[in-house]
N, C-alpha and C positions, 0 to 999 in steps of 0.2 A: 504494499499499500504506499501511497505517496503521502509524506508528512510535510515536505517542504517544497513549495512551488516557487521557482525562481524565474523572473523575467529579466532578460538582458536588454540593456540599452545604454544611452549616455544621458547624464543629468543636464538640466538647463533648458530653457524655453527654445533656444535655437535648434535644439535636436529633437524636440517633442514629436514632430510630424515626419521625421526621416525614416527611411526604410530600416536602419539599424536598430530602431526602437520598437520593432514589432513585438518583442517579448514583453516590454512594458505595457503595450496596449492589451495584451492577453491577460496579464496579471491584474491590470486595472479592472478588466471585465470580470474576472473571477472574484475580486474583492467586492464589486457591486452585487454579484449574484449571491455571495455568502454574507452580505450585510457587514463587511468589515471595512475598517478605515486604516490605510497605510500612513504610518507616522515615522518621522526621522529618528533613527536610533544610532547614535555614535558608536556604540559598542560593536555594532554589526555593519557599520559603514554603509548604511542604506536605509531605504524605506521599508518598514516592517509592519505586518499585521499578524496577530495571533488569535485564533478562534478554536471553537470545538464543533466537530461535526459528528453526530451520532456517538458522542462520548469519546471521540478521538481528537487529540490535539492536532492542529494544522497551522503551519506558518506560511506566510507570503512574504517574498523578498524581492525588492528591486535595488540591486547594488547602485550606489551613487559614487563609485570610484573611477568612473569612466570604464569603457568596455574592456580595455587591455588588463585591468586589475580586478576583474569581476570575481575571481577566485578568493581574493582577500576577504571579501564580504561573505561569500557562500561558506567558506571554511570556518570562519569565525562563528557563525550562527550554528552550523551543523555540529561543530565540535562541542559548543557550550551545551546544546540540548541533546547531545548524543544521538544525532540522526545519521543513519548509515547512508553511504552513497546510493544504494539501491532504493532508498526511500525518498530520493530527491528527483524532481522533474525540472529540467531547465528548458525554458521556452525561448527560442531565438529565431532570428531571421535566417533564411536559407537561400543562397544564390542558385543552387542547383535544383530548386523546386519552383515551378511556375507560380505566379500570383494566383490565389484562389485555391491552391492546394496545400496540403500539409502531410507530414510524415512523423509517425511516432516510432521511436527506436530506443533500444537499450544498448549502452556501451558503444564501442567503436572509436575511431579517431576523431580528431577535432576538425579535420577538413580545411585547415587554414583559418578557421574562425578564431579571432584573438580572444574573445570572451571564453570560449570552450578550452582554448589552449591554457589559459591561466587557471581555470577551474581544475583541469587535469592536474596541474603542477601543484596547486594548493591542497587539493583533496588527496593527492597521491594515488588517484584511481580514476579510470575511465568508466567505471561500472555504475553509471547513473543514467537515468532516463532523459531523452531529449524530445521535445516536440518542435519540429522544424517547420516554421511558417514561411511559405514560399514567397520570395520577393522577385524572382527571376534574375537573369544574368545580363549585364550590358553587352556581352558578346566579345569583349576584349578584356583580358585579365589586367591590363594596365589601367583600365577605367574603373576597376572594382572599388578602390578606396574612395573615390569621389562619388561613385554610384550609391553606395550604402549610406552615405551621409547626405544625400539629397532626398527631397520629398518625392514619393511616387507620383505618377500621373493620376489624374482624377479616376480614370478607369481602373488602374491598378490599385489605387487606394480603396475603391469600392470592393474590388475582389478580395483584397487582404482583410478588410473589415468583415466581409461576409464569411471568410474562412475563420476568423477569430470567433465570431458568433457561433458558427457551426461546431467548431472543435471544443468550445466551452461546454458543450452538451456531454462531452466525455468525462467531465470533472467528477460526477458522482461515482463512476466506475474507477477512476484513478484513485480516488479517496478510499474506495472499498478494496483496492488491490485486484480488481477485475481487469487485468491488463489486456487480455485477449479481446474482451468486449470493447474496452476503450480504443484499442487499435482498430477494431472494425468501424467504430464510430468516425474516427479520424480519417480512415482510408476509403470510406464508401463514396466520397464525392467523385463524380465524374465531370470533367470539364465540359462545358457546352460545345456541341458540334457547330463547326463554322456554318454560317448561312450559305446556301448555294448562291452563286452569282446570279444577278438579275439578268434575264434575257435582254438582249440589245433592243432598243426602240420602245422599251416599256417605261 
């Protein structure tokens, strides 16, 4: 079961609407759904909320360390409350998944994502869950750094917001440890089929 939900992003109003903050958007939505309020906690270098769902303690965390130092925040909270890596879900933006889609996975590499890279290092383990929110790829690896720190197009923003809303429906199963069911909820979405071209002269 998931006890700690971590959303990755960068602090500050200038980053609020950028692709790299998709993890924050998801955890903000979970906080609303659970009726929790995230507040600043210096001990854990982030915005934190703590609640109880069906008798189980649950923590929400948005590191305020900037992306590259996300692990500092995650490890501080996890160690203090004795939360094991496999009880952690990290929600983050994913270049290799199209906008509107998401993937839930356990373990694996960091794929070059600097937030995951630091969490790996600080936890000393890759054995935690990840919810990868698709933001698409700019097509050129040299443009990635700028791409993730820019706002998505209106169409992509809508797709990402719809994805966040849909994947939040997996939260009850994540909390209950029903990971197969949660994965099914996350992965059921099929992207819309492209519209056929209109006949000429119509």
